[in-house]
N, C-alpha and C positions, 0 to 999 in steps of 0.2 A: 297396467295389466292387458292382458292382450287374450278376448275372448271372439272365438270365432263359431256363425253357424253359416252357414250355406243357404241358400234363398232359391226360389223361384218366381220367373217374371210374371208380372204381375196381368199383366196383358194376356198371359196364357193359363191364367186364374179359370176358369168358368169354362173350358175346356182341355180339359189335361188330355184328352180322348186324340185330341189333333195336335200335341206338340210337336209332332216330328212333320207337319207340314210348311212348319214355315213361320211359327210365332216370332224366333226371332230374326226371322229375313232370312236371303239367301245366303252364300257361302263365300259369294265374293262379292258382297254390297259393299263391303269393306275396302273396297280398293287392295292395291301389291303395290312391291317395290319400299322404297324409302318412305313413300305417305301412306302404307296401308293400316285399315286402325284394323286392331285387334277389340274380338266381343269374348268379352270375358262373364264368367259368372259369377253373381257377389249378394250380399244383402242389404238393405237398410241400416245404416249404423244407429244406432242405441239415443245420440243426441247431436246437435249440428257440430259442425268438422272447425272446430276450434282445438289447437293443438293441448292446452292444458285443459281441457274437458274432454277430451274423445280416451276412454283406457278399454276396447276393444278392437277386438283385431280389422273390422270391415272397416268403421273409420279411418283405423291408422292405415290401409293401405292406400288408400284419395291422403293422408296430408303426407306418405314419406314420398309419392308420388309431386306434390305440389313444394312439399319444402326440402330445403336442406341447412343442419344445423350445423352446431362446432364438430360434430364427429359424425361417421359412417360407419353402421357394422358391415365389416367386407363382408358380401354377397355370398361368398363360399366359406368362407375362415369364421365370419361373427369375429373377429377379430375389431377393435374400437381404434378406427383410423380417425385421423386430421380431414377433415373436410372444408366445413370454411374458418375453421381455427389454423392462422399459420402457428402459433406456438402457445401451450398451455404453461404458465412454468409456477413452480413453487420450493421453496427451502425446507416447508414444514410441514407441508399435509393441511394446511387449514387457511394458510391466506395464498390465494392463485392470480396470476396475470394472465387474462387471455387478451391475446392480440392476433385480430383479424385477419384475414386475407383480403387485398384493396379490389375493385373494379365490380363485385355482386352488388346488385339490386334486386327489386321484388318484382317480378312480371309487368306494375304498371309505372316501372321507369325508376321509383325513387331508389337511393341508395342506402341498400343495408350498412349499419352502422352499431359502434357499440351501445348506442341507445337502443335499438331494435331488441335489444336482447336484456336489455335491463327493464327496460319497459314492459317487455313480454312478460318478466319473469314476475315483477312486480304485480303483473296484472295477473296471473296467473296462480300467484299465493295468497293475494286478499280474498279474505273472509265474506267478502263483499260479493262478491263475482262466483263463488259458489261456484268451482273448476271441480271438479275429480279430482284431477292431477295435483290438487295442491299438496299434496302431501310433499312428492316430490322435490319444491324445495326447503321443506322440513329442516334441512342442512345449512343454510345460509342464516347467517345473524341478523335479529331482526325477523324472523317468522314469526317468533311468539306473539309479537307486537300486532304484526297484523294479519295475524291468523292465530288467535285466542284458543284454548278450548272450550270454557265460558265465557260472555260478555260479547263486546264489541270492539274494534277495534281501536290500537290507540297509537297506531300512525297509518300513514298512505304507503310506506315503501318500506321495504327491509333497507336496516343501515350496514349490511354487508354488502351490497351494489352501491359502485360507487364508478361512473364514467371517466376518464381521462381523458380521452381524445375519444375523434370519429372511428379508431379503429381499434382501441383500449379500454377494456375497464375491468376493476378485480373484484372480487370476489373471497368473504370473509365469511367462514365457516364456522358454527358455533362447536363443534371440535375437530380435532385430526378424521378426514375421510380420503386417505390414501388414496384406490379406486376412486374416489371422484369424477375426473376426469371423462373416466371411459363410460359414467352414465349419460354422458350427454350427447350419444347419438340417438336419446328418445324422446319421440315429436315433443311432450311437451316442452321441450327446453328450446324449441323453434325460434325464430324470430319474426316481431312481427312488424306489418308497416305502418304507419301513423293512420292510415283508410280504418283500420280496425278500431280502434278510435273515436276517432272523425265522425264514422258514420257506423256504427256496429252494427245493425240491422241489413242494410246495404253489401256488409263484410262477407257475414254470415250466408245468407243469401248467395254471394259470388264471393267465393277465397280468392283473396291474392297471396301468393307466396313466391320464396323465390329458388323451388325446384323444378325439372326437367319439364314438367307440364302444366297446363293452368288447367282449371275444374272449366267447361265453356256455361255446362249446365247439369242441374241435378233435379231431379223430377221423381218424388217419396212411389215410391210401389212400383217405379219404372225402370230407370235409368240413370246413371251417369255417365257424363259425356267430357274426358281427357282429352285434351289435345296437347301435342309436341309443342314446348315454347323455344324457339329457335335462338333469342336473346341470352338463354340460360347459360351461364360461367362456366362450371362446375365441369368436371371431368369425364363423366359420368352422361351424355347425354345420350336423349332416347333417339334409338334406331331407327321406330315406327314414328306413324302421323298421330297416333291417338290411341288409346283404350276406351271401350264402349263397356262398363260395368253394368250389365244386365242384375236386375234384380228380379229373384227365384225366392220362391218359400217351399220351396223340395228340391233336393240336389239329386232326386232321384230323376225328377224333370229335366233339370240342368244335364245331366250326364245322358241323355234321351236327344236333346238337343245338339248333342254334341256331335252326337252317332251321326243325327239324318245331318247336319252341315250346319245346324242353323245359329251355333256360333263354333268358337273359338278353342277355348279355354275352362276347364273347370278344374278348378283347385282344393276339391274335396272330393273325391270319388269317394260314391255312398258306397257302406259294410256290403250293401245286397247286390253290388255291381264285382265287387272284391275277383269273385271266380271268374267271370266273363272280361274281365279288363284286360288282359293280356290279347286275348285270343281278339279284341273287337280292337285294340290300340297299338297291339306289339311295338315297337319301342318307344311310342307317344306318348307311353305310362311313364308318369317319375312315382321312384316310393324312396324315399332317401331320409334319413336321421333328420330329425328337429325339435327345438330345444322346446317341447309340450309334453306338458303332464295333466293327464285326467286323475280327479280328486274326488269324491266326497265330499263334501263340507256340511257343518254343524250347525243349525241354529242355538249360539249361545247365551243369544239375550234370553231364548227361552229355558225357562228353569224347568224342564224334564228332563230337558238335554246336558242339565250342566248342574249337574248333582257331584256330592264329592266323590261317588263310585265312577259317576260316569265314563271316564277313562276304559273300565273294565267293559262295560258294555261297548262303546267304541271300534275297542279291540277285538271283543268277541264278533264284534259283525264283519272289521276286518279277515280275519281269521275261517270267514262263513262262504267268502268270495272264492271262486277255482278261478284264478288268475289265467292259468296257462290255460284251462278249457276254453274259456271266453275268445281271450284272445290267438289263437289256432282255430275255433269254427266261425265265431260273429267275423273277427277281423284279416282273416288267413295270415297272423300271423307279420302284418302290417302292423301291430302292437308289441309291443314289450311289456310282461309284466312290471311291475314298477320293483325297488328293492330299496328305494328311497326318495326321498321329497323335492329331488332337483332333476336333472336330465345327463344320461352318459353323454350329448353333447360338450357336456364341459370340462369331461376325463379327470380323472382322477385327482392333476394338480389342481384343478379346476375347484372341486370339491366333492364329487360324484363318488357317492363309495355305495357298491352293492350288498355291502354287509349289515348298512345302519341300520335296515327296519326289521331285518333279520325272521324270528320266528312271528313277528307280530303281521308281516305280511306273507305266511303262508297256510295254505289250506289244511285246516284242521276241525272237520264239524264239531271232533269231541271235545274239544278245546272252545270252540267258539260258543255251543252251549252253556258250561261250564262257566264261560264267565261273564257271559251274558246274564244269566242267573246269580253271579255272586255280586253282580254290580247293580242288581236288582230289578233285574228284567227290560222288555223295549219299554219305553213310554206310550203308554195307551196301548201297549198289546199287537199295534203294529207300525215295521217303519212302511213312510212313503217320500220315496225319491223324486223328487221335484224337477224337473227336464223342460227345457222347451223343443216342443211336438215337430215345428218347424223345417224337420232334418229326420227322415228315419234310421239313420243312425244312430242317434242319440236312445229312442226306442228301444231297440233293437239288442240295444247294451244294457240300459237300462230294464228291459225283461230279461236278460241272460243272467246278470247281478241279483235281480229277484230271484226268479229258480233255482240261482245256485245256493242262498240264501234260506230258501224255501224247506231245499233237500237236506240242507245241513241243520236246521233247527226241526223238521220234520212238520213243518206247517205249512198248506200252499197258503195261509191267507197272512201267513210273518211280514213277506213285503209286498209290496204294490208299488208301480208307476204312476206318478201323478202329473200327467203331463199339462204345460201353460203351451198355449197356441203358437205364441211368436219369439223370438228372442228380445226385445223391444220389451214385451211384455215379462218375459221373464225376467226380465234385467229390472225392472219398473221392483217388480215384485222384491226382490233380491234387500235392493235400496229401500224400501218402504218394510223391513224385518216381519215377511209375511211369510217367512219358510215354515210348514208342518211339522219339516224335520231333514233330515238329509238331504242334500241337492249337490245337483252338477256343478263341477266349480274346475272345469279345465282352464292348463294356466298356458301361455306363451309366451315366455319370454320377452323383453321390453330389451333385454342386454345380458349379454353371455359372462352373467355374475353370479354366485353361489349367492350374495345377499339378495339379490333379486331373486331368487325363488322362496327367500324365505321373507325377509322384510317385511316387503308390501302387503304377503299375507296374513301372517300370525303377529306382526309387531301392535301392540298394543293402539287402536284407530287409528291402523295404518288403510292406506288410498284403497286397496282390494282385500281389508279382511271383514269379508262381507257379512261371517259370523261372529264377528264382535269376539272373538275367544282373546285370553285377556292374561299373561303370566310376567311376572317380575324378574324371573328367572330368565326366561329367555330371552326379554327387552334387555337385563343388562351385558348381556351375552352380546347383541349384537353391537351396543355401542359399542362396547371393548371390542370386537372383531372389526368393529370401521376407524377405529383410535390409531389399529394395529399399521406401523407404518411399512413393516415388513408382511409381505403379497403373503407368504405360505404360513406364518403365524394366524393372519386373518383367516384364511380359509378352515384351520386347524379348529377355531375358535367358532365360525358360524356351524361349524361339527359339532360342536359340543350344543349348540343352540338347537341345529336341528336332531338332537337325543331329547330335549324336551320335548319337542313339535310329538316325536315317535312316544316318547314314555307319558303322553298325555293324550296321546291319537287325537293332536288339532283337527287332525283331518283324515280320509283314509286313501292313500295313493295305490291305483289301480292299476294304469300302465304308461308307459312312455310311447310317444305316440309319433309316426313317422309323414313326413309328407307326402302328399299324395296328390297328382297333377293327370289332366289328359289333354291332350289336345288334337288339331285338326292338322290335315296333310298343311294346310295353308302358313304355315307356320314354322319357324324353324329356331334354334337358339333360348329354347325354352327352358329354364331353371326357378328351382325355390332354392331362397335360401335358408338359412339355420332356425329363420323363424315359420319356416315352411309358407313363403309369402311368394309368391312369381314376381322375380326381379324384372318389372315390365319394361325398363326401358332396354333390356338385353333383345326382348323380341324381336325379330323380325319376318315380316311380312314377303309370303313367296309369290 
């Protein structure tokens, strides 16, 4: 799962008024040509940069630059294409043989082998290592032995992984999963060198990967320096000298620095600047559809929000939100009111259905009042929407949502925003189950499958099921969909599972988000992929 929030470079934190005078350095400080350095806005990731322990977009940006896995998602179409995989074969959608391309190495010179993958996946899955993405290995045979729901592990490795030779390994899944190979572009499935296991602390302080960049340095609260690795074996070599990711805690300040020439790239234009961005940047402003859905999640671990009639309250809140007005006025139509729990980038064949949510996503104050009353009323008499406050855009839309709810219910205190200072603190509070009510739960797809919009978020005990919702019917439908060898039938079964999410209003879908970015005159060939992340290796410095 990916979650993003822009940030402000810490060096500017106490002198915001001077942001335009050069906190990010001069516009010519990064050089030019093939060795030019791109300065881009960023925010500190929640966790150390381990592939199996990073499930938010800021850490993911770095991992996507320093690692390449078996698959890669096409930066234009999102399609899963072979990268390190020479081929992935199966005759039954359960047993797979993976053959690697020869000649690849990590940046320390170590050869990437089948063992590099098998060891990495076993590490990521084992309960002892407490990796946030462990769940992604849950379909491999033997996962329950290394990561039991209760108690200690009874095995050190998953029985479904076997090294055949340097370039081949086999994978046995616990059930059929016809589209499993398409998940393997996600960073959790990256290979790891021996250095990761031999001196873990040293590796974490300076990760070693096999991608087009190396991480030269990272100082929390300041900057991460990535530099082109000329020994990279893949077809997507970096066309610049490197990327400096500058830490910001306010994307308005990042935008100001971009206009002043102190940085080169902002990959999340703040809502407050959307009225001005065309005039400021012209063709250097990017606004393109992305696989991002903004939702409100609920703390189902709180009995007050998990009552027998709670679905009526949650659906009532959904009907109290005027999505059309908010996306028009706050986001200047760079968001589209949500009609389901996936994304239009999937297309109809991939499972997107703009009729699925139906009236449950339509603004109707009278219906909202009635449903909330029938469901027993708002717990505690007030909705508190928790969000991270280190970006102005979240405050803007949370305030707008609350205004809409308050107007619909005729109570100016029915809904209030509950800001948390930083993204990291926000995520930690979610992990500690401390949410007092609905909370921001933006979802950026890990891979372009309907499965990825549903299973990680709503399946019982799934990796990104932050609200701890559980429903046996939903789980069963997901299992059946994954086992279906016919992709079209699998999609239809996933849509049936999505209807359970709708009927229970497991989360309120708000709007689909476009990727937005702005860049300086120093750069060319800037684009966002379907995940709304800059295609860093394609950027050239003029």
